[in-house]
C-alpha positions in Angstrom: 121.4 95.6 78.0 123.7 96.7 80.9 122.4 96.7 84.4 122.2 100.0 86.2 125.3 100.7 88.2 125.0 100.9 92.0 124.1 104.4 92.9 127.2 104.8 95.1 129.3 103.9 92.1 127.5 106.4 89.9 128.5 109.2 92.3 132.1 108.1 92.5 131.6 106.6 95.8 131.8 102.9 95.2 132.7 102.0 98.7 131.4 101.8 102.2 131.3 105.6 102.4 129.0 105.8 99.4 126.8 103.0 100.8 126.6 104.7 104.1 125.4 108.0 102.6 122.8 106.2 100.7 121.6 104.5 103.8 121.5 107.9 105.6 119.6 109.3 102.7 116.9 106.7 103.0 116.8 107.2 106.7 116.1 110.9 106.2 113.3 110.0 104.0 111.8 107.6 106.4 112.0 110.2 109.2 110.2 112.8 107.0 107.4 110.4 106.2 107.0 109.3 109.8 106.8 113.0 111.0 104.6 114.4 108.3 102.8 111.7 106.2 99.7 111.6 108.5 97.8 109.2 106.2 100.4 107.7 103.8 102.7 106.3 106.3 100.3 103.9 107.8 100.0 102.3 104.4 103.7 102.1 104.0 104.0 100.0 107.2 102.5 96.9 105.5 105.4 96.8 102.8 108.7 95.0 103.1 111.4 97.3 104.3 113.0 98.0 101.0 109.7 99.0 99.3 108.8 100.9 102.4 111.9 102.9 102.1 111.3 103.4 98.4 107.9 104.8 99.1 109.4 107.1 101.7 111.9 108.4 99.1 109.1 109.0 96.6 107.1 110.7 99.3 109.9 113.1 100.1 109.8 114.4 96.6 106.1 114.7 96.5 106.0 116.4 99.9 108.8 118.9 98.8 106.9 119.8 95.7 103.7 120.5 97.7 105.5 122.5 100.2 106.9 124.8 97.6 103.5 125.3 96.0 101.8 125.9 99.5 104.4 128.3 100.9 103.5 131.8 101.9 106.2 133.2 99.4 104.9 135.5 96.6 103.6 133.6 93.6 106.5 134.4 91.4 108.9 133.2 93.9 107.1 130.0 94.1 106.9 129.6 90.4 110.8 130.1 90.1 111.2 127.7 93.1 109.3 125.0 91.2 111.4 125.7 88.1 114.5 125.2 90.2 113.0 122.1 91.8 112.5 120.6 88.3 116.1 121.4 87.5 117.3 119.8 90.7 115.4 116.6 89.7 117.1 116.6 86.3 120.5 117.3 87.9 120.1 114.6 90.5 119.1 112.1 87.8 122.3 113.0 85.9 124.3 112.2 89.0 124.9 115.8 90.2 123.3 115.6 93.7 121.6 118.7 95.1 122.7 119.6 98.6 119.8 117.8 100.4 121.0 114.2 101.0 117.5 112.6 100.4 117.8 113.1 96.6 120.2 110.2 96.6 117.5 107.8 97.9 115.0 109.2 95.4 117.3 108.7 92.4 118.1 105.1 93.7 114.4 104.3 94.0 113.7 105.6 90.5 116.5 103.5 89.1 115.7 100.4 91.1 112.1 100.3 90.2 112.2 102.0 86.7 109.8 104.7 87.7 108.8 106.8 84.8 110.3 110.3 85.5 107.6 111.9 83.5 105.2 111.1 86.4 107.3 113.3 88.8 107.3 116.1 86.2 103.4 115.8 86.0 103.2 116.4 89.7 105.3 119.5 89.4 103.1 120.6 86.5 100.0 120.2 88.8 101.4 122.1 91.7 102.6 124.9 89.3 99.1 125.1 87.8 97.7 125.6 91.4 99.6 129.0 91.4 97.3 130.4 88.7 94.1 128.5 89.0 91.9 129.0 92.1 88.5 128.1 90.5 87.5 125.3 88.2 84.7 125.9 85.7 83.9 122.2 84.9 84.6 118.8 86.4 86.7 118.1 83.3 89.0 121.0 84.3 89.2 119.6 88.0 89.9 116.2 86.6 93.1 117.3 84.8 94.4 118.8 88.1 93.5 115.8 90.0 95.3 113.6 87.5 98.5 115.6 87.8 98.6 115.9 91.6 97.3 112.5 92.6 96.8 110.0 89.7 100.4 110.7 88.5 101.6 109.8 92.0 99.8 106.5 92.0 101.2 105.7 88.5 104.7 106.4 89.9 103.9 104.0 92.8 102.9 101.0 90.6 106.4 99.7 89.9 107.2 99.8 93.7 103.8 98.0 94.4 104.8 95.3 91.9 102.3 96.0 89.1 103.8 95.1 85.7 100.6 94.8 83.6 100.0 98.0 81.7 96.3 97.5 82.3 96.9 98.5 85.9 97.3 102.1 84.8 93.7 102.9 84.2 92.3 101.9 87.6 95.3 103.5 89.2 94.3 106.8 87.6 90.8 106.4 88.9 92.2 105.6 92.3 94.1 108.9 92.3 91.0 110.8 91.3 89.0 109.2 94.1 91.6 110.1 96.8 91.9 113.7 95.5 88.1 114.3 95.4 88.0 113.0 98.9 90.7 115.7 99.8 88.7 118.3 98.1 85.7 117.7 100.2 87.6 117.3 103.4 89.6 120.6 102.8 86.7 122.6 101.5 86.7 125.4 104.2 90.6 125.4 104.6 91.0 125.8 100.9 88.5 128.6 100.8 90.6 130.4 103.4 93.4 130.3 100.8 91.0 131.7 98.1 90.7 128.2 96.4 87.5 126.4 95.6 88.2 123.1 93.8 84.6 122.0 93.5 83.5 122.8 89.9 81.5 126.0 89.3 79.1 124.1 87.2 78.3 121.9 90.2 77.9 125.0 92.4 75.5 126.5 90.0 73.5 123.3 89.6 72.8 123.1 93.2 72.4 126.8 93.8 75.5 127.2 96.0 77.3 130.5 96.4 80.8 131.3 97.6 79.0 133.3 100.3 77.5 130.0 101.6 80.9 128.4 101.8 82.4 131.4 103.6 79.5 131.5 106.2 80.2 127.9 107.1 76.6 127.4 107.8 74.6 124.3 106.7 72.1 124.8 103.9 70.1 122.4 101.8 72.0 123.6 98.8 75.3 122.7 100.3 74.1 119.3 101.6 72.8 118.4 98.1 76.2 119.6 96.5 78.2 117.5 99.0 76.1 114.4 98.5 76.6 114.7 94.7 80.4 115.0 95.2 80.3 112.0 97.5 78.5 109.9 95.0 80.9 111.0 92.2 84.0 110.1 94.4 82.5 106.6 95.3 82.1 106.0 91.5 85.8 106.4 91.1 86.6 104.2 94.1 84.5 101.6 92.5 86.1 102.0 89.1 89.6 101.7 90.8 89.0 98.3 92.4 90.2 96.5 89.4 93.7 97.7 90.3 93.9 95.0 93.0 93.8 92.2 90.4 97.1 93.5 88.9 99.0 93.6 92.3 100.9 91.0 94.3 100.1 90.5 98.0 102.3 93.4 99.1 100.7 95.8 96.6 97.2 94.6 97.5 98.0 95.2 101.1 99.1 98.8 100.8 96.1 99.5 98.5 93.9 98.1 101.1 95.2 100.5 103.8 94.9 103.5 101.5 91.3 102.5 100.8 90.6 102.1 104.4 92.1 105.6 105.3 90.9 107.6 102.4 87.6 105.7 101.9 87.1 106.0 105.6 87.4 109.7 105.4 84.8 109.8 102.6 82.5 107.6 104.7 82.9 109.9 107.7 82.0 112.8 105.5 78.9 110.9 104.2 77.7 110.3 107.7 77.9 113.9 108.7 78.2 116.0 105.5 78.0 119.4 107.0 80.8 118.5 109.4 83.3 119.6 106.8 82.2 123.2 107.5 83.2 123.0 111.1 86.7 121.4 111.0 89.1 119.5 108.9 88.2 115.8 109.4 90.6 113.1 110.2 90.4 109.5 111.2 91.4 108.5 114.7 94.8 106.7 115.0 93.1 103.6 116.2 91.1 103.4 113.0 94.2 103.8 110.9 96.0 101.1 112.8 92.9 98.9 112.3 93.3 99.3 108.5 97.0 98.2 108.9 96.0 95.1 110.9 93.2 94.1 108.3 95.8 94.3 105.6 98.3 91.9 107.2 96.6 88.7 106.0 96.7 90.1 102.5 100.3 90.6 102.6 101.4 87.5 104.6 98.7 85.0 103.5 98.1 86.3 100.0 94.4 86.7 100.6 92.2 88.8 98.2 91.6 92.3 99.1 87.9 92.7 100.5 85.8 95.3 98.8 86.1 98.5 100.9 82.8 100.0 102.3 83.4 103.2 100.2 83.2 101.1 97.0 80.1 99.0 97.8 77.0 99.5 95.7 
């Protein structure tokens, strides 16, 4: 089988100019991640530079997809923009680069690490579904959404992280579900302000929670019981996802450790003060995120096992 051609050659620029453009493309991705990836970029820091750059390129695509879905443009304009975005992805993969230079880094990353392109299409599908769905009747409905916007991202990351065993896929899916359920709780009030409630209606009914209670942003026993239930559900997915570490080399375990520390840390912060999510969007202090990075360094450089994060402990 022929090896993939260098990306600069693919675009008819098999010289220093083409290589310089590719380097600039990656630099744009890194700058975007540094400026906007408030949680993700800390985990990127424990990777070797080539893999860190690859994660930044993948992040640029995911961020662009989210930005289209979350824009204030009318729904039909956003829907068309996502169709155009999908077309740009296909054009870029065919060697016809869209105007934004960062696409070159994305295609290079996809080719270098053999990332399944269908995972990127699944993310577009998830963001597109968000245009029409603002309530979820059951957890099974929510699970499908979480898979497309979070688990598919994790599956796309696996080749960069060094996972080659197909058994890594199942715990990676669980990891994505855990992270997205954490986001759903953290962003409850913010999402309601955009007329979205991601918590399943069957759960609201089970605990007697009404939309008016969420809108009022006042603690109630019903809301406390609902949030406690959702925290336990998310913890279950964190525990299920722990198996992923066994399929990763030290660099992969290191980035996973940081992500557990950040997202698991958010869930633990919510668990300590559940009704705080009604007051403001919770975030971890920078010092705590840096601490997660420092704790991951022995995993990367000394090959140590990843300790069980607090969020996944029985």
